[in-house]
Every structure is written in structure tokens, then in C-alpha cells.
C-alpha positions in Angstrom: 103.2 91.2 116.1 101.4 90.9 119.3 102.2 89.0 122.4 100.5 88.8 125.9 102.0 91.0 128.6 104.6 89.2 130.6 104.3 86.2 128.3 106.6 86.4 125.4 107.1 82.8 124.7 103.9 82.8 122.4 103.0 85.4 119.4 100.5 86.1 117.0 102.1 87.9 113.9 100.3 89.7 111.0 101.6 91.8 108.2 100.4 94.5 106.1 101.5 95.6 102.6 100.6 99.3 101.8 100.8 101.4 98.5 100.5 105.1 98.2 102.4 105.7 101.3 104.4 109.0 101.8 108.1 108.0 101.5 109.4 110.9 103.2 107.4 110.5 106.5 105.4 107.2 106.4 104.4 107.3 109.9 102.4 110.3 111.1 101.5 109.4 114.3 101.4 106.6 117.0 99.3 105.8 120.2 99.4 103.0 122.7 97.4 102.0 125.7 97.4 99.4 128.4 94.9 98.7 131.3 95.5 98.6 134.8 92.1 97.0 135.5 90.7 94.1 133.5 88.4 95.3 130.6 88.4 95.3 126.9 91.0 96.8 124.5 90.5 100.3 123.1 92.9 102.8 121.7 92.4 106.3 120.2 94.9 108.1 117.7 94.5 111.6 115.9 95.5 111.4 112.2 97.5 114.0 110.9 96.7 114.0 107.1 93.6 113.4 105.0 93.1 110.0 103.7 95.6 108.4 106.1 95.1 104.6 107.3 94.8 103.8 110.9 95.8 100.3 112.1 95.6 98.9 115.6 97.1 95.7 117.3 95.9 94.7 120.5 96.9 91.6 122.3 95.2 90.0 125.5 96.1 87.2 127.9 94.2 84.8 130.0 92.4 82.8 127.5 90.1 85.7 126.6 89.2 86.2 122.9 88.3 89.4 121.0 85.3 90.2 118.9 83.1 93.0 117.6 85.9 95.7 116.5 84.6 99.2 115.7 87.3 99.3 112.8 87.5 96.7 110.1 89.0 93.5 111.4 92.0 92.3 109.4 93.1 89.4 111.6 92.2 87.6 114.9 94.1 84.6 116.2 94.0 82.7 119.5 97.2 81.0 120.2 97.5 78.5 123.1 100.1 79.4 125.7 99.6 76.4 128.1 97.2 73.9 129.3 94.8 76.5 130.6 95.9 79.8 129.0 96.3 81.5 125.5 97.2 84.6 123.9 94.9 86.5 121.5 96.4 88.8 118.9 94.4 90.8 116.5 94.4 93.9 114.3 92.0 96.2 112.6 92.2 99.2 110.5 90.2 102.2 109.0 90.6 104.7 106.0 90.1 108.1 107.4 89.2 110.8 104.8 89.8 113.8 107.0 92.1 114.5 110.0 90.7 113.8 113.6 90.4 111.4 116.3 89.7 107.7 115.7 89.0 104.9 118.2 89.5 101.2 117.7 87.5 99.1 120.2 87.3 95.6 120.7 85.1 93.3 123.0 86.9 90.8 125.2 85.0 87.6 126.0 86.4 87.8 129.5 87.8 91.1 130.9 91.8 90.7 131.1 94.9 92.6 131.0 95.6 93.7 127.5 98.0 96.0 125.4 97.1 98.0 122.1 98.9 100.1 119.8 97.8 102.2 116.7 99.8 103.7 113.9 98.7 106.4 111.6 100.1 105.8 108.1 100.5 108.8 106.0 99.1 108.8 102.6 100.8 110.5 99.6 99.3 113.8 98.5 96.4 113.1 96.1 97.5 113.4 92.4 95.5 113.2 89.2 93.8 109.8 88.8 95.3 109.1 85.6 99.0 109.7 84.6 101.2 109.4 81.6 103.2 106.4 80.5 105.6 107.3 77.8 107.5 104.9 75.7 110.9 106.9 75.3 112.3 104.8 72.5 115.0 107.4 71.4 118.5 108.3 72.4 118.9 110.8 75.1 121.2 113.0 73.1 121.2 113.8 69.4 122.9 116.8 67.7 121.0 116.1 64.4 117.5 115.5 65.5 117.5 117.4 68.7 119.0 120.8 67.9 119.9 123.8 70.2 118.2 125.8 71.4 114.6 123.9 70.9 116.5 121.0 72.8 119.2 122.3 75.5 122.3 120.7 75.2 120.7 118.4 72.4 118.7 116.7 75.2 116.0 114.8 73.4 114.1 113.8 76.5 113.8 117.5 77.6 110.0 117.7 76.4 109.2 115.0 79.1 110.8 116.9 81.8 109.1 120.2 80.6 105.7 118.5 80.6 106.1 117.1 84.0 107.3 120.3 85.6 104.4 122.2 84.2 102.0 119.6 85.5 103.7 117.8 88.7 100.3 116.7 89.7 100.1 114.1 86.8 102.1 110.9 87.6 104.7 110.5 84.7 106.3 107.2 84.0 108.9 107.1 81.2 109.9 103.6 79.5 113.8 103.9 78.4 114.8 101.5 75.6 118.3 101.6 74.3 118.0 98.5 72.2 115.4 96.1 73.1 116.9 96.1 76.5 119.6 98.0 78.6 122.4 97.5 76.2 122.9 100.5 73.8 124.9 98.4 71.4 122.9 95.3 72.2 124.8 92.0 72.1 124.4 88.4 73.4 125.4 88.7 77.3 127.7 91.6 77.2 126.4 94.9 78.1 128.1 98.2 78.4 127.3 101.2 80.4 126.4 104.4 78.6 127.3 107.9 80.2 124.4 109.4 77.9 121.8 107.1 79.3 123.2 107.6 82.7 122.7 111.3 82.4 119.4 111.4 80.9 118.0 108.9 83.4 119.5 111.1 86.1 117.8 114.1 84.5 114.4 112.5 84.3 114.5 111.1 87.9 115.6 114.5 89.5 112.7 116.1 87.6 110.4 113.7 89.3 109.7 111.3 86.5 109.6 107.5 87.3 111.9 105.7 84.8 111.2 102.1 83.7 113.7 99.8 82.0 112.6 98.3 78.8 113.0 94.3 78.7 111.6 92.3 75.8 110.2 88.8 76.7 109.2 87.1 73.5 105.7 86.5 74.4 106.9 84.0 77.0 108.2 81.9 74.2 111.6 80.4 74.7 111.9 80.0 70.9 110.7 83.2 69.7 112.8 83.5 66.6 112.4 87.4 65.8 115.3 88.1 68.2 118.4 86.2 68.7 118.7 84.1 71.9 115.2 85.3 73.0 113.4 84.4 75.2 114.1 81.7 77.5 113.4 82.8 80.9 117.2 83.6 81.6 117.3 86.2 79.0 114.8 88.8 80.3 115.9 87.7 83.8 119.5 88.7 82.8 118.2 92.1 81.3 116.6 92.9 84.5 119.8 92.3 86.2 121.7 94.7 84.0 119.1 97.3 84.3 119.6 96.9 88.3 123.5 96.9 88.0 124.0 99.6 85.7 121.4 102.2 86.3 119.2 101.0 89.0 118.8 100.0 92.9 121.9 97.7 92.8 124.2 100.3 91.7 124.9 102.9 94.5 125.0 105.9 92.4 121.6 105.1 91.1 120.0 103.7 94.1 117.9 106.9 94.8 117.7 108.5 91.4 117.9 105.7 88.8 115.6 103.2 87.2 112.7 102.5 89.6 111.0 99.5 87.6 110.8 97.3 84.5 108.6 97.3 81.5 108.0 93.8 80.1 107.3 94.2 76.5 106.2 91.4 74.1 104.1 89.9 77.1 101.9 86.9 76.4 98.3 87.2 76.7 98.0 83.5 76.3 96.1 81.7 79.2 96.1 78.0 77.8 98.6 76.9 80.6 99.6 78.3 84.0 103.2 78.2 82.8 102.4 81.5 81.1 101.4 83.1 84.3 104.3 81.6 86.2 106.7 83.0 83.6 105.8 86.6 84.2 105.2 86.0 88.2 108.7 84.9 88.3 110.0 87.9 86.4 108.1 90.3 88.5 109.4 88.5 91.7 112.9 88.7 90.3 112.6 92.4 89.7 111.2 93.3 93.0 112.2 90.9 95.5 115.6 90.1 94.3 116.8 93.2 92.4 115.0 95.8 94.3 112.7 97.5 91.6 109.5 99.2 93.0 107.4 98.9 89.6 106.8 96.3 86.9 104.4 97.0 83.9 103.6 94.2 81.2 102.6 95.2 77.8 100.5 92.3 76.0 99.2 95.5 73.9 95.7 94.0 73.7 93.1 92.3 75.7 94.5 89.7 78.0 93.5 86.8 80.5 92.2 87.8 84.0 94.7 85.2 85.2 97.6 87.8 84.4 95.9 90.3 86.7 94.9 87.7 89.4 98.3 86.1 89.6 100.3 89.4 89.9 102.1 89.1 86.7 102.7 92.8 86.7 101.5 95.7 88.5 100.0 97.1 85.5 99.0 95.8 82.0 98.8 97.7 78.8 95.5 96.4 77.6 95.4 98.7 74.2 98.2 99.5 72.2 96.2 101.1 69.3 97.0 102.3 65.8 94.8 105.1 64.8 94.1 105.2 61.0 91.0 105.1 58.7 90.1 101.5 59.8 91.0 101.8 63.4 89.7 104.5 65.9 90.6 105.7 69.5 89.6 103.2 71.9 85.8 103.2 72.7 84.3 102.7 76.0 82.9 99.2 75.1 86.2 97.9 74.4 87.8 99.3 77.5 84.9 97.8 79.6 85.8 94.5 78.1 89.4 94.9 78.4 89.3 95.7 82.0 86.7 93.1 82.8 83.9 95.6 83.7 81.5 95.0 80.8 78.0 94.1 81.5 77.4 91.1 83.6 81.1 91.0 84.7 82.9 92.9 87.3 85.6 91.5 89.2 86.6 94.7 90.9 89.7 95.4 89.3 91.1 99.0 89.9 91.7 101.1 87.0 95.2 101.5 87.9 95.8 97.8 86.9 95.7 98.9 83.2 97.1 101.3 80.7 96.5 102.4 77.1 98.9 103.7 74.2 97.7 105.4 71.3 99.9 106.1 68.1 99.4 107.6 64.6 96.9 110.1 66.1 97.6 112.7 63.4 95.8 115.7 62.4 94.4 113.9 59.5 93.3 111.3 61.8 91.5 113.5 64.3 94.4 114.7 66.4 94.4 114.7 70.1 90.9 113.8 71.4 89.0 116.3 73.3 88.7 116.8 77.1 85.5 114.7 77.2 86.7 111.8 75.4 90.0 111.7 77.4 88.1 112.1 80.5 85.7 109.3 79.8 88.7 106.9 78.7 90.5 107.9 81.9 88.0 106.2 83.8 89.5 103.0 82.7 93.1 103.3 83.0 95.8 104.4 85.4 98.1 105.6 82.6 97.7 106.7 79.0 99.9 108.1 76.2 98.7 109.5 72.8 101.3 110.4 70.1 100.9 111.4 66.5 104.0 109.6 65.3 103.0 107.2 62.6 105.8 104.9 63.4 107.0 104.7 59.6 109.5 107.5 59.6 106.8 109.9 58.3 105.3 107.7 55.6 102.1 105.5 56.2 101.2 102.9 55.6 104.1 100.7 56.2 105.2 97.3 57.5 103.6 97.5 61.1 105.8 94.6 62.3 108.8 96.9 61.9 106.9 100.4 62.9 108.4 102.5 65.9 105.9 105.1 66.9 107.7 105.8 70.0 111.0 107.2 68.6 109.9 110.9 69.2 108.0 112.5 71.9 104.4 113.3 71.1 103.7 116.8 69.8 100.8 116.6 72.1 102.4 115.7 75.1 102.2 119.0 77.1 98.6 119.2 76.0 97.8 115.7 77.1 99.2 116.4 80.6 97.2 119.5 80.9 94.1 117.7 80.0 94.8 115.0 82.7 95.9 117.5 85.4 92.4 117.6 87.0 92.2 118.0 90.8 90.8 115.1 92.8 89.4 113.8 96.2 89.0 110.3 97.8 85.5 108.7 98.1 85.7 106.0 100.4 83.1 103.2 100.7 83.1 101.2 104.0 80.7 98.3 105.0 79.4 97.0 108.2 77.4 94.0 109.1 74.8 93.8 112.1 77.4 93.7 114.7 80.9 94.9 113.2 82.5 96.1 110.0 82.9 93.7 107.3 85.2 93.9 104.2 85.7 92.4 100.9 82.3 93.4 99.4 82.1 94.5 95.8 81.4 98.2 95.0 80.3 98.9 91.5 80.9 102.4 90.1 79.5 104.1 87.1 79.9 107.4 85.5 77.3 108.7 83.0 75.9 105.3 83.0 78.9 103.3 82.1 80.3 100.8 84.6 84.0 101.7 85.4 86.7 99.6 87.2 85.7 99.3 90.8 86.9 97.5 94.0 86.0 95.7 97.2 85.3 97.5 100.6 86.9 99.3 102.2 87.4 100.9 98.8 88.9 104.3 98.2 88.1 105.9 94.7 90.3 108.8 93.6 87.5 111.0 91.7 87.9 114.0 89.8 86.5 117.0 91.4 83.3 118.3 89.8 82.5 114.8 88.2 79.6 112.9 89.4 79.9 109.1 90.0 77.4 106.4 91.2 78.5 103.9 94.0 76.5 100.8 94.2 77.5 98.2 96.9 76.6 94.8 95.8 75.2 91.7 97.7 77.1 88.5 98.6 75.8 85.1 99.4 75.7 86.2 103.0 75.3 89.9 103.3 72.5 91.8 101.8 72.5 95.7 101.4 70.1 97.5 103.8 70.8 101.1 104.1 73.5 103.8 104.1 74.6 104.6 107.7 74.3 108.3 107.5 70.9 108.6 105.9 69.3 105.3 107.3 67.8 104.6 104.1 68.7 103.1 100.7 68.7 102.6 97.8 72.1 100.9 97.2 73.0 103.1 94.2 74.5 106.6 95.7 75.3 109.5 93.5 78.2 111.5 94.6 79.6 114.6 93.0 83.3 115.0 93.9 84.2 118.1 95.8 87.4 119.5 97.1 86.9 117.4 100.4 87.4 113.7 100.7 84.4 111.8 101.9 83.6 108.4 103.5 80.3 106.4 103.5 79.4 103.3 105.1 76.9 100.7 103.6 74.9 98.6 106.2 74.4 95.0 105.5 72.2 92.5 107.0 72.4 88.7 107.1 73.0 86.3 110.1 76.2 85.1 108.7 77.4 88.6 107.6 80.5 89.2 109.5 
């Protein structure tokens, strides 16, 4: 929010939405400056942590306008104050890979009095670039199937905690599913609290595992007939409410250590009508904005339509729920490229954290857990993965796949998978600038070993694995043409970077009379 000094009847208001912010100390530093002699706005701030984000917010009065920011412009608006004067409020930002001093400057059309404020947004410590998403469809305590001492206190979810404690750098999400929803005895609109689930969820969250509550959505079909009373919108909406009030943010006991998000299973991948998008948009909005959850993940279980990504139907989509058998193999790169819309000729700049994959029946007979190279290559395409040897059929195979449940045990590979994903990372940031000032929103294609991987738009920060080599190629737009890299003064656009222990930032310089 910016208002001209001494003239508070007019405002320019803007808003940022951040992810990956340290929740203990989100603001690392602030700085402010105002002038005593007419000039142009400028403010300097010192970042306290690597990979922080700096934003500045200048305001200037007297009809003067602002242009040519040295940081990336986010908004710049002029609001009329009276017949002769106006207020200009603006904001710019910069991703800063290393600690140090950052200055954001603007050029005023006419020197005037101004104020400028800068904020240093504290990023979370870098984690492994791909985490684990485990469907945990088994009771938390079971004296028969989870014997002591292998399972302390007969706690069946202990392997999850053990794996995460051994590899805390790996993001770990667990999906809790009492009975196709939050009710252990599952029936109609009544739901009872379970002390076992309460204790189990508390144990997971105390260990740093993010817990999601399972909600079945009937593929967005109000007449889906495999489940009683499913699935008009009110049914999954009601399940979300039950998770929130029993084990989630609307229960004071669990506000800080309960369920943090919702897993929408049975998600439609049908794009024949916008109603499909709206169904899941509304569920995600209900879960986050009304019930206070932080995350939503949707599970179409197969390739889906881009509209579900574009519309914000969920934060992350399971685009591959794969059975491995003699006729089906571990997901191959070309399939993952197609499923993440990064295959040849198509690249819409989706980040890999928009997607997940789940693999089951990966038994020893079917090859067992893939090796480090295979897992590493596949992790380029997804933010989360999970691999289990559970055949889903009570130890027999083949069986009726419609009734198979491969998620009713924890994978014997869980700790090994966590170890394989526990790679040190560093941030590679690609900025872009035009002839006069920074520009944003330009696609940067990323490839690894010659294969296109999910990418993004400038200013884009890619969490790369240390020791791995990637190629970053800024793309041209209708108004901007790549010319050279700022630090070298030359091209080509394709730039090969081997990730080290230090985060790095590079700036692509574009030409074009309307590139701004």
C-alpha cells in the first residue's frame, strides 16, 4: 500500500502471494527512506539469508510518475488526487541468491518528494528438490499386523517417522485415510472422533511430516454410484469440514499439529466442460479460504488436462498412479514429459512441483526399487513420488484392480527411497532485462541430459541437485528477443550450469523496442 506523503486520501494498493517462506521468521530485515530534497526514489536493504526475496514499495506525489526500475517491476499505478495532482504507487522485487546489499531505484518523471520501503522476505532453508507423498491407508495402531518391538506401541505409522527423521531434508507428506474420508466407521453425514487417529496424526506432525486428509470426489460426478451418497459437491465439501473440525485447523487442539491439507482422490481429468474445473476450484477454495488448510493435492491418477493446472484446481496433481507388472513399467521419461506438458513442441512453463507420481507392485520380481539414476531422472518431473512393493491384492496377483489397495502397508523401500531423494541442492535463478529495465514473464526452458524438464518464467528460481548439470535456455517472445547474458556479454541463449554448493543468479538480456 502506497500513499503520497501528507496526502492520505488516495492510495495505490498491491498484494503479493509468497510460497517457501520461513514461518518462524518470515521478515528478515526492513529498510525505509524518504527524501528531503526533490529527487527519484531509491532504497537499499541488506539481505540476511541466501535466496531471499526483496520487495520495495515507493510512493511519490505531485503528479510525477515512475519508470525504469533497477529491480523487477510488479506494479506501477498513478491515481489522481485532484485536478492538478496525482499519487503514484509502485513496487519492484528481486530474488537474491546470496546475502548482501540490494538497491532498488526508480526514475521519476519530475523530481518530487517520495517515500520508499523495502522488505527482506526470509526463504526456507533449501530442501531436497523432490519429496515423498505416501498414501497411508492403514490404521495407526494394530496389535496383529504391527507387532512390538518392530512397531513400538503397535504404531503402524512408525516407519514413516523413522524415514523422515533419518532424512529430514526430504519433504514428506502422508495421506491419512480412515475410510474413504475422515470417518473411521464411515457412514452418511455422521462422523466420530478417533483417539487412535488423533494420536497418530499428532505423532506424524510432531516429527515434521505434513499430514493430508483423504477425501473421495467421485471424479466430479454427482451420480457416481460406487459409493453411497457420492459425489455431489456437498459430500466432499462436508468431508473437508469434518477433517478441519476433528483433526485440523478449526480444532484448537490440532491448529498447529494436525492435518495441514486435503488429498482429493478420484479426481476427474475430463475437460469437456468448465464445470469440471469449477468443481475442484471450489473445493480447493473451500479447503483453504474457508477451512484454513494450507495444501491441496488432486489425484486423477493419469494424464490430465492443462486446465486443471491453470485453474488452480489443486496445488499438485498426481499425474501417474502406476501399476508395475509384466505389461506395465516404471514411468518412462517420454510419458512424464507428456503428462507434465513439457514434451517436444509444448512447454507451458509448469513447475515440477505441480505434479506427483505413485508407483505400486514394484516387487523384486518386477525389478524392485529403481536405481539412483532412474529415480534421479524421474525426479526432474515431479515434486513428490512414492514407490511401494505392495501388490494391492493381499499378497496375490493378479486380482481385481478395481478393489486393489496397494497403500495399506508402508513400503519396504521407504527408507531407501528417502535416502535416494536426500540430495543437497542449490538455487539457480534466471532473471531477464530489456533495453531499459528488468522484464519478467519470459519462458526459460530447462533440460537435463538432453531431455526437456518442467520449467518456468522469469524471474525463475530452479532448485537443482548439486553435482548435476542443467541447460537453461531463455525463450524469445513476440516483443523480446534474447541477445546475450549480462555477465559474459555474449550468447548463445542455451547456458549449461553445473550446480555447486552455492546458489547462483544469471541475467538474460533481451532486445526489442517494445520489450519492457
